[in-house]
N, C-alpha and C positions, 0 to 999 in steps of 0.2 A: 332432710334428716337421714342419716346413714344408719342402717340397722345391720348388725353383724349376722353372719350366717347362723351362729349358734342361737342368737336371740330369735331369728326368724323361724328356726326349727322348733324352738320352745313354743312360739306363738301358734305355729301350725298344729303342734301336738295338742295344745290346749283346746284349740278349736275343734279338732277331730274328736277328742274325748268327750266334749260337751255336746256334740251334735246328736240329734235324735232322729231316727227314721220316721218319716211321715206315717200317720195311721192309715191302715188299709181297711176299707169297708167290704165285708164279705158275709157269708152265712154265719150266724151266731154259733152254729155247731161245728164249724171248721176249725180244727186245731191249728195252732201256729206251725208254720213250716220252718224246719231247721235246714240251713244250707251248709254244705261242706266248705263253701268259699268264704264264709263269714270270717272276718279277722278282727281281733281285739285292737281297738285304736290305741290303747295304752302300750301294747306291745310294739306297734309301729313307732310310737314316739320314743320308746326306749332304744330301739334299734338305730333310729336317726341320731339320737344324742351320742350313742357309742361311736358312730362313724363321723360325727361332725368335726372332731379334732384332727381326723386324718385326711380331710378334704383340702386340697391345695387350691387356694384362691389366687388366680393370676393377678399380679400387680403391674399396672401400667408403668413403664419406666419413666422417670422424671427427666425432662429435657435439661441438659446442662445450661447453666446461666451463661448468656452471651455477654461479652464486654460491651459497655455502653459506647455507642458511636460518638465520636468527638468531631465537632465541626472544625474544618480548617479555614482559617481566615486568609483567603487568597490575597486580599488587599494588604495584608501585613508584610508581604514580600516587597521590599523596596528595591528599586533599580540602583545598582552600584554605579555611581557617576564618578568618573575620573576628571576632575577639574583641569588637569593638565592637557586634556585633549583640545583640539582647535574648535573654534566656534561652530563651524558647519557640522562637525561630528556630534557635538553636544546637542545642537538643534535637532539633528536626525534622531537622536535617542529620546528626546523629550517631546517630540511632536504628539499632540493629542487634541481631540475635540473638546475635552472636558478639563477646565483649569483646576478643578478640585475645590475651589472656594469662591465666595463672592468677591473677596478682595483681589484674588488673582484674576478673576474674570474682568474686573475693572481695569487692572493693569494691562491685561492682554487687549482689552478694547481700545485703550489709549494707544498702544503700539500699533494695533491693526488699522485704526482710522487715520492716524497721523503718519504712518510710515510703511504700510503693507507693501508698497511698490519699491521701497528703498532696499539697498544691500543689507545683509544681516548686521553689519557693524553699525549702520545707521539706525536700524530698528533697536539694537541694543542701547544705543545712545539715547533714543527717545524714552525707552523704558527706564533708564537710569535717571533721566530728568524727573520723571514722575516719582521715582523712589527717593531721589534727593530732596524733592519738595516735601514729601511726607516726613523726612527726617530733619528738616531744616528748622522747624519751629516757626517759620514765617508763613506757612501754608497749613492746610488741614493735615492731620496726623495719620491719615489712612489713604490708601490708593484711591478708594472710592470718593473720599472727601476731597482729595486733590482734583480728581476728574470732574466732580460736580460743582466745584467752586465757581461761582458766577463769573462769566466773561473770560474764562481761561482757555477753553477748548471749543472751537467753533462747531464741532460735530455734535456736541451735547445739547439736548433740548430738555430743559428742566432736570428731571432725574432719570432720563432715558437716552438711548442712542438708537440710530437706525438699525434695521434688521441685519444680522450677520449670518452668512451661509457657513454654519459651523462644521459642515462636512468638507469644506474647501481647504486646500493646502495652505492658503495664506493665513486663515484663522489658526490652523494647527501650528503654523510657524510662530505666530504671535503668542500663542500659549506657551510654546517652548521658550521663547525669549523671555516671557514674563517669569517663568520658573527660574531661568538662569539669573535674572536680575534679583528676584526675591531671595534666592539662595546665595547671591553674590559669588557665582561661580566664575564669572569673567568680568574684569574691569572694562570700563568704557573709555574710548579715546577722548570722549568729551568730559572725562574726569568729573568735576563737581558742578557741572552746568545745571542751571535752574530754568533756563529759557532757550528757546530755539525758534527760528522762522525759516521759511523757504527762501532760497536764493533769489527768486524772482521779485521778492518784495524788499522794501527798504524803509523799515519803520523809524529809523533814526534813533535807536536806543543808545543811551550813554552807558553801555555795559561793556564788560571785558569779554572779547571773543576768545573762546577756549578751543574750538575745533570747527572744522567744516567737513562734513561727511555726507556723501551723496548729494542730495538736493537740499540739505539743511545746514544752517549755520547755528552753532551753539554758543551760549553766553552764560556768564556768571554774574 
């Protein structure tokens, strides 16, 4: 509770006026002693009240309100990608250890395990095969669904794949290729291929060959 100076002075004055000097025990015949220094308490109170209005009370300056800090979303800044650039330039810009989503991680994993040692064009073609399957209506409708579809990719074990060194350059390249495929930044020489196999094997598929890139042959 805050008490003003004037109120405090009134309280002090009241207390002074009502105070009584303690009784002094002495000889019964001794007359009371009058001292020249005795002051009338009511006179003190009146003097204090006359001066109360003239006393300047220092006021602590109020701090100026500061503008509220606003958070900046660093992730909102998107990289400006020029799709007219060649494939190596796009890959260099988009290399990252973090695909950004589970679906892109599945797409990157397919590219990584099936073609990490292939030229960039071959990796792009493998990525487009996975994307083409997801869009075809003949396979699962998501990258992860295509990848985990039974009997389609030999590196898949149930709903998982072997460990990936995600700080390695090959994984970061696979992530970049996955982003390029997902955003359709570069067409593939394998066009609308839905299948591929290594050159060293001859499965005898009765399918139309659409391209041969690196160590893979692509079919529709």
